[in-house]
Phi, psi and omega in degrees: 000320179296320180296322178296318179296319179295315178300318180297313181298321178294318181291334181275003177086017177292147180300140181277342179248141179286149176295158181298145179287148176293155179290125181258148176212163179287150176285130182273158175304139178087352180277339175220142182290144173287147177251121180292135180306321180295320179291321177302311181296319181297312183290314181291340176295345177285349177270111179288140180225161171284173181233134179231165167237121179267125184235159175206164174247110181264093183298321180287327185266005172103016172128208187286145176224159177185165176209153176286138185214122175256353180263073181232145179203154168285148185239315186211143177272324182223098004282163181287109182231146172232168179217149170219158179247140181224140179297141180296339181269001181301134176273345178278323185305314181301328179287324175293318179300318179297324178292329179077005182206161179202164175235128175267118179258111180279122184276149179254166177306136182095358180253030179299319181296322177298317178298313181299323179297326180271355180270350182270155177258146172082354181263165173280096187292339182265002180298119179075008181260117179287135178205163177220161180291136175291154190291328185267317187247346183080005177294151182297126174255115186287138180292140173084002178281146181286343179203152176213150181227118184262124190223158165253152180290124182261318181197158175225129181237154176275147177209078181066234181273010178235166171248144177256112184258123179255129180243140174268123186286127178252333178199154178196160177197161179210156172240163177257022187283330185226139173289162183288154170276132181245155176232126183211124177052044175083008183227152173280153178204182178214163180290143174258150178294000000 
């Protein structure tokens, strides 16, 4: 498709060479205001998001791993890609990276306790949590979630103090049994009719 667009632009008399790029320079101190982390969090907290648990099976590290994640989004339809963001200091991320695959478990209303269990560090997050292997990658698919997306790691990009993980979707499914669990301004919520 890109080759067709280029041929069209050339036939229409579009310039074959791009104009020169503007001169780039680093932003100097004082040219943009610093944003305090607390203010950043307060303002961005006004954006309601869904809540997920990202899981993987780390065969080398002793089994299932996972963490609660609200920074998840669909990215591309063709190819089917999703993305989530994870802190660079996460101790779970290296185990997911080693697995090379993950399952995004979309939480439903009433699953706040499940989310809290996966939000803590150092605990056995899977204690008492029913799960089964996802069909494509074998990553843990949590019982009772209204939707799940089974992926292999497609790419990882840096984004400040986080990593942007892009997954290629290999399998997915959803039920209409439960509305989504939402997170807004530090609290869980659900959709109202």
